[in-house]
C-alpha positions in Angstrom: -1.6 35.3 -37.7 -5.2 37.0 -36.8 -5.0 39.4 -34.2 -7.4 38.7 -31.8 -10.1 41.5 -29.5 -9.7 41.9 -26.3 -13.6 40.4 -26.4 -12.3 37.2 -27.9 -9.5 36.9 -25.3 -11.6 37.7 -22.6 -14.0 35.0 -24.0 -10.9 32.6 -24.8 -10.0 33.0 -20.8 -13.1 32.8 -19.3 -14.1 29.3 -21.3 -10.4 28.0 -19.9 -11.5 29.1 -16.1 -14.9 27.3 -16.7 -13.1 24.1 -18.1 -10.1 24.3 -15.1 -12.7 24.7 -12.4 -14.5 21.6 -13.6 -11.3 19.9 -13.0 -10.8 21.7 -9.7 -14.2 20.7 -8.9 -13.1 16.9 -9.4 -10.0 17.4 -6.8 -12.2 19.1 -4.1 -14.4 15.6 -4.5 -11.5 13.6 -4.3 -10.5 16.1 -1.0 -7.6 15.5 1.0 -7.6 11.7 0.1 -4.4 11.5 -2.3 -2.3 13.2 0.4 -3.6 11.0 3.2 -3.1 8.2 1.5 0.4 9.2 0.7 0.7 10.3 4.5 -0.5 6.9 5.4 2.0 5.0 3.1 4.7 6.7 4.6 3.8 6.4 7.8 2.8 2.4 7.1 7.0 2.6 6.2 8.2 4.0 9.1 6.5 1.9 11.2 7.2 -0.7 9.3 11.0 0.5 9.6 10.6 0.6 13.2 8.9 -2.8 13.4 12.4 -4.6 11.9 14.7 -2.7 13.9 13.1 -3.5 17.1 12.9 -7.3 16.2 16.3 -7.3 15.7 17.3 -5.7 18.8 15.2 -7.8 20.6 17.2 -11.2 18.8 20.1 -9.8 19.7 19.2 -9.5 23.4 17.8 -12.8 23.4 21.4 -14.1 21.7 23.0 -12.0 24.7 20.6 -14.1 27.2 21.4 -17.5 25.9 25.2 -16.8 25.9 25.1 -15.9 29.6 23.0 -19.1 30.2 25.4 -21.1 28.3 28.4 -19.2 30.1 26.6 -20.2 33.7 26.2 -23.9 32.8 30.0 -24.2 31.5 30.8 -22.5 35.2 28.4 -25.0 37.3 30.4 -27.6 35.1 33.7 -26.3 35.9 32.6 -26.2 39.8 31.5 -29.8 39.9 34.9 -30.6 38.5 36.8 -28.6 40.9 34.5 -29.8 43.5 36.0 -33.5 42.8 39.1 -32.3 42.8 39.3 -30.8 46.1 38.9 -34.1 47.7 41.8 -35.4 46.2 44.3 -32.3 47.1 47.8 -33.1 48.1 48.5 -29.9 49.6 47.6 -26.6 51.0 48.7 -24.9 47.8 46.6 -26.9 45.7 44.4 -26.2 47.9 43.9 -22.5 47.9 44.4 -22.7 44.2 41.3 -24.5 43.3 39.2 -23.0 46.1 40.5 -19.4 44.3 39.3 -21.1 40.7 36.3 -22.2 42.7 35.3 -18.2 43.9 35.8 -16.9 40.3 33.4 -19.6 38.8 30.8 -18.5 41.5 31.3 -14.7 40.8 30.8 -15.5 37.2 27.9 -17.0 37.6 26.1 -14.2 39.9 27.5 -11.8 36.7 26.0 -14.2 34.2 22.5 -14.2 35.9 22.8 -10.5 36.4 23.4 -10.0 32.9 21.1 -12.9 31.9 17.9 -10.9 34.1 19.1 -7.5 32.5 19.0 -9.2 29.0 15.3 -10.6 30.0 14.0 -7.1 31.7 15.1 -5.2 28.3 13.3 -8.0 26.0 10.3 -7.3 27.8 10.4 -3.6 27.8 11.5 -4.1 23.7 8.3 -6.7 23.4 6.0 -4.2 24.8 7.2 -1.4 22.0 6.9 -3.7 19.5 3.7 -4.8 20.3 2.4 -1.3 20.4 3.9 -0.5 16.9 2.3 -3.8 15.6 -1.1 -2.7 17.1 -0.3 0.7 15.7 0.5 -0.9 12.0 -2.2 -2.9 11.6 -4.7 0.2 12.6 -2.9 2.1 10.2 -2.7 -0.2 7.4 -6.7 -0.9 7.9 -7.1 2.9 7.4 -5.0 2.9 4.2 -7.0 0.2 2.7 -10.3 1.8 3.6 -8.9 5.4 2.3 -7.4 3.8 -1.4 -10.9 2.4 -1.6 -12.8 5.4 -1.2 -10.1 7.0 -3.6 -10.4 4.3 -5.8 -14.4 4.4 -6.0 -14.1 8.4 -7.1 -10.9 7.9 -9.4 -13.2 5.5 -11.1 -16.1 7.7 -11.3 -14.5 10.7 -12.2 -11.2 9.5 -14.5 -12.6 9.5 -17.6 -14.3 13.1 -17.4 -11.1 14.4 -15.7 -8.7 13.5 -18.7 -11.4 14.9 -21.4 -11.3 18.2 -19.1 -7.7 18.3 -19.1 -7.4 18.0 -22.8 -10.0 20.5 -23.3 -7.7 22.6 -21.0 -4.6 21.8 -22.8 -6.4 22.7 -26.0 -7.9 25.8 -24.8 -4.7 27.5 -23.6 -2.7 26.7 -26.7 -5.2 29.5 -28.4 -4.3 31.9 -25.8 -1.0 34.4 -25.9 1.6 33.1 -23.5 1.5 36.4 -21.6 -1.9 36.2 -21.0 -1.7 32.3 -19.7 1.4 33.3 -17.7 -0.8 36.0 -15.7 -3.9 33.4 -15.7 -1.5 30.7 -14.2 0.0 33.3 -11.4 -3.8 34.3 -10.1 -5.3 31.2 -10.0 -2.3 29.5 -7.6 -2.6 32.5 -5.7 -6.1 31.5 -4.2 -7.6 28.2 -3.4 -10.4 28.1 -5.2 -8.3 28.5 -8.5 -10.7 31.2 -9.9 -8.3 33.7 -12.0 -11.2 35.1 -14.1 -14.5 35.9 -12.8 -17.5 37.7 -13.5 -19.0 41.0 -12.2 -22.2 40.2 -9.6 -24.1 42.7 -8.3 -21.9 45.5 -9.1 -19.1 43.3 -7.2 -16.3 41.1 -8.1 -17.3 37.6 -8.3 -13.9 36.3 -6.4 -13.4 38.8 -3.4 -16.9 40.3 -3.5 -15.5 43.8 -3.1 -17.6 46.7 -5.0 -16.5 47.4 -8.3 -16.8 50.9 -9.2 -19.3 52.3 -11.7 -16.9 53.7 -14.1 -14.5 50.5 -14.1 -17.7 48.3 -14.4 -18.2 50.7 -18.2 -14.9 49.7 -19.1 -15.1 46.2 -18.5 -18.4 46.5 -20.5 -16.5 48.2 -23.5 -14.3 45.0 -23.8 -11.6 47.6 -24.6 -9.3 46.4 -22.2 -8.2 43.6 -19.9 -9.3 44.7 -16.8 -8.4 43.1 -13.0 -10.2 43.8 -9.6 -8.3 46.7 -7.3 -8.8 44.4 -4.4 -7.9 40.6 -5.8 -6.4 41.4 -9.1 -8.7 38.5 -10.7 -9.4 39.2 -13.9 -12.8 40.8 -14.3 -15.7 40.0 -17.3 -19.1 41.2 -17.9 -22.9 39.5 -18.8 -22.1 39.6 -22.1 -19.1 37.4 -22.4 -20.4 35.0 -20.0 -23.5 34.7 -22.0 -21.7 34.1 -25.6 -19.3 31.4 -23.7 -21.9 29.5 -21.9 -24.1 29.0 -25.0 -21.6 26.8 -26.9 -20.7 24.9 -24.1 -24.2 24.2 -23.3 -24.7 22.3 -26.7 -21.6 20.0 -26.4 
């Protein structure tokens, strides 16, 4: 395998940076949309689950209320039966027994009515909560639809270009030694703009914009070593590498 010169390695790294920066630009164009879409999908799933649980609670409360109404009717029927029996009592013992049963059934009716009222009140509260969830759910679904449409439009415009750039990036990586790729990736992930290889601009680092000493600029221009910025750690290249890389790229 032919050993590349430092200048050739710098050209390869800078070419890779240019390709990856174009991919980054597409991601910037998408902005936070992919994350926003995912967040909305998760939020909607959570709201749908809450809606299902709330409807289940309301159904249980309605069942309980209906049960109490059924018990009240049973007690009312029993009271009517005992009232008829009271007209035909033959002794005090039988009268007292029927009277106690009547009092018990009346208490059962009062208890049933209380429970039914409580269930009705709980249903009203839960219905309000459910309606609030439904309103929020509809709003989030509309918002998700809008975000998905925006993202789909961007993807439609950039999908082919992004795929081609990623292929170029993979191809460029294969010809760069692993040690440099590891360093390049580490630097890229350290900064939001993803710049790991930058040019010297107006005697300053093109990444952090700190001044570069003349002696270090001379070392960069000699292409004898790979030089990193003393302040941000980015790999520095000079205009000569930049010019030689840009020229073939413009003719693609």
